[in-house]
N, C-alpha and C positions, 0 to 999 in steps of 0.2 A: 435702452443701451447695455450690452454688459459686455464690459472686458476682459477676457481671457487672451495670457501668452504665453505661446511655445518656446521654453529657453534654450538658452543656447550650452553647450558643450563643446566638449574636443570628444568625446568621446560616444561614435557614430555605430545605429544599427548595420547590418549586415546590407553592403551596397557603398555604405557610407565612405566617405574617405576627409582622414583632417585637411586641416590647411593653416594648422600650425607654418610656420617661417623655416624652409630649410635650416640645417646649422651651417651657419658659412664661418663658423669663429676660427678654426682652425688654417683656412684658406686665406681669411684677414690677416692673421695671425705667424703665416707664411709669407703672407707676401711683405710684409711689411717688415718684418727683420729682413727675407733680400732686397729689397728697392733701401733701406738706409743703409747692407752694404756696401748698395753701389754709389749709391750716393757719395763714400766717405771715399771707395777709390776713383768713381770719378774724379769726387774733389780733388783727389790728392794727385792724379794726374796732369790735369791742368797745372792745380800750382808749379807742377814737376818743371811741363812744357813749354808752359807760359801760353795754355792752350785758350785765348776766350770763351771758343765754341765750347771745348769742354766746360770750361766754368759753367757759362751761360745751363748748357746742360744738363749738368747736375742740380744748377735755381730748380731750374721746372722738374727733374723727379721728384726734387723732393716737396716741392708741391701737389706732388699726386699723392706721395705718402702722406696728405693730407687728406688730402680725397681720401686716396682706401681706409682712415681711418673716420675722419665723418660718417662715412659708408656701416665701417665697423659698429659704434657709440652709436648714430638711428637703428639699425640691426638689435644689437644687446638693451636698448634703449624700451625697445618692443615687445624685449619679453616682463616686464614689471611686470607684476602685478596690478592690477584695480586699487584703488585705494574707495576713500568716499568724495572726496576731489575730486578724483581723475578717475571717471567709472567706468572708460574704454580700458585704461593702463595707461600707457604712455606708446600706442601702438603705433598711431597719424608721426611719432618718430624718426620713421623709415621714410613717411612720405616727405620730413622734410628736409631729413638726411639727402635725398634724391635729385629734388629741389638747391639744392647746395651745392650739391656736385655740378649739376647742370652749370650751373649760375660760375664758379668757378673753371669751367672745361668751357663755355666760354670767354672768359676774359683770361684764359693761354690763347684763345686761337687769337683772339684783338692781341695781342700781344707779337705773338704770332707775325702775324700780317703785319704790322706795324714796321718789328724788323726784316722782314722779306722785303717791303718799301723800299725802307731805309738800303740795304745792300743790290738795289740795283743803282742805281745814284756811285754808291763807294764799293764796289766789289769787298769782300776778307780771299784773306789770302790762302792763295790753296789749304782744307785740310789736308793733314797730314795722314802719312797711314798711321800713329799711335793716332788721332780724335778714329777715326775707322776703323784699327783693334774696339776701341772701349765703344761705340758707339754700338758696334756687331755685337757684343757682350751683354750690349744693354737691349738688343734686339731678343737678345735666348731669355734676358730674365723677363723683361714685361712680357713678352711675349706668352712666361714659364706665367705668373699669376695671373695673367687675363683669365688661360685657362681652369683655374683653380674654378672660376669667376664661370663657367661657361655654362655650367648646366643648368642655372641658378635664371642667368639672363629674362629668356622669358618668359618666366613665370613672377618676375619680384621685380620692379621701376628701381628700387634701390638695390639689389644685386649689377643690372645692368650699367647704372654709373659706377660701382667700382668697374665692372666690364671693358666698359667705352674707354675712360682714366688711365685703364693699365695698356689698353686695343692705339689706344693715338698715343701712347708716349709710344712702343715700338712700330706706331709707322713715323714718327717723328726720329728717332733712330736709324730706321730702315731709311727715310730721305736723308738722314746724312752721310749715310756707307757710299749710298747710288749717284749721290752729289758726291762726294769725292772721288770717286770711280769712275766718272764722267767726264769732272774735270779734270784730272788729271791723263788723261786721253787726248780729251782734244784740249785742254785751256782753256776753257770758254769759262768765265766765273759766271756769266750769268743764270745758269743751269742751276747754281745751289738758292738762288732768291723762287727761281721759278718749281722746281721741287716741294722747296715750304709752301708755298701757295696751293697748290693741290694736294699737301697734306690738309690743309686749313678746309678746304674746300669738302673735304671726306671727313673730315672732324667732326665739320659744322651742321653738314649731312645727320649724320649721327644723332647727333648731342641736340639737337634743334627736338626730333622724335623726343627725345630721354623729359626735356625741359617742357615740349607741353603735355606731356603724359602726365608727368609729375605735380602739376600747376591744377590742370584737371583732376588729379583723386582730389588734390590741395582744399578743393573748390565743390567735391565733395561728389561727381561729376559717377554715372554711372561706371565700370574699369573696363575696358575695352570688350574683352574674354565675354563680355555676360551678356547678350540681351535683350532689355528691357519689355518688348512686345512679346519676346516665349515669352517669360518670364509671369507677362498679366498674363497670355492666355492659358497659364499651367495650372494657373492661380481661377481662371473667371471657369474653365473646364472640369473644375472636382461640382461633386454632385451637391447639389445642393444651395450652391452661390450663387443670385441671381444677378448680381456686381463687385466690382472691385474697385474701390477708390483712395484715395491719399496713398497709395503706391511710392516704396520708398525706398534707392536701393545707392551705397553707395561705401565707400570705401572707408574701415576702420586701420586699416595699414596698408604697406605695398600686397601683400599678401588676404589681404580677411576681410570676408565682406559684411557687409548689413542688410536688413531685409525690413519695411514695417508697411503693412500692410491692414488695410478694413476690406471685410465677409460682411459683404450682407447677405442671410441668409433667416430668409419667414419663415422655414419648415423647425429653425429651432437651434437650439444650440450643439452640435454637432459631437462634441465631446473631448476629454484630451485623446483621443487613440487619433481624430483626425488632426488634430496640432500637434503630434508626435510624427502621422507618418505626412504631413505637408511639408514639416520640416526635412525628415529622412531626402526628401522628394527630392525638394526647392538647393540640397547641397550633394546630393548624387546628379542627377542633371544640369544644377548651372555655377558649384561649388561658392552656393549663397548659404556659412554654417548660424550665422546667426539672426535667427527668424521672432520677428512680431507681429503676433495677429490678432487685429479686433474684431471682432466678432458681434454685429449688428444685426440683430432679427425684424427689429419694423423697418422698411423702406421710405412711410412718408412721414415718420421724423430726422425733422433735420439733424444734422448733422453738421456739426462744426466745420467741420474738413468736406463737404461734397464738394468745394467747386477744382477743378483739377487746376488750375492755377493755384492752389492755395497751398501754402506750403505747409 
């Protein structure tokens, strides 16, 4: 049995492309500064006007700054180089950050729900125009911060966590404005908790997907964008490959994917050119940049890992 490895670098041949995470450092910095400034203004306005609603929202916005910092920390740690102990570097930090953000959002949803239910039995005073103006500024700041992460939210679950945090905040601020306006016109105070619960449903809907996907990544599941059947087909369809077994595809971070597989090739070892070709193909077609292939010449020699259910 001979082992052979197609090693992974980040400079791929023609048609290849890099899967290094996009750098959102600037977006995180701008978002954090904007939101901290808004928390300070909102907190001050809350103290001056004696508005509990504004102080509560300032506290909520502060938890979102924490969410941003967690996502930022995860993204930065993921760039750390490999060491003898952490042979993949700290790439998995971005997955942990996404899980942490999902959990924080779930806790926020619980807190908003509890508050909304309590407000049904004891409606708060009508939010004044000041509260609505400050919340309006909140929509702009949170909306603008969310847009900084909009382009990265599809391909990186950690960036999606940051995006959802800010979008959820913009939704909460919008709820304050809409509920305030409706109450001012109708005098019906029950509108306030109803709007809050509607926002909770929206946040829950988007956060559940984030949490599910990031936990699946932490458990080494094949990333959603990759079809394992198609990858197996690509490997099995190569000239000289009699069988593929022990195929594993897993996320190293929220943007990088690794693969290992055993290829049974009775005709003999195909040489390094074949391994390089496979690396380029897997990178180009499936976005898998870190490839390790083991070539086995004789199918009669039992490999320890022939059982498909053997990890």
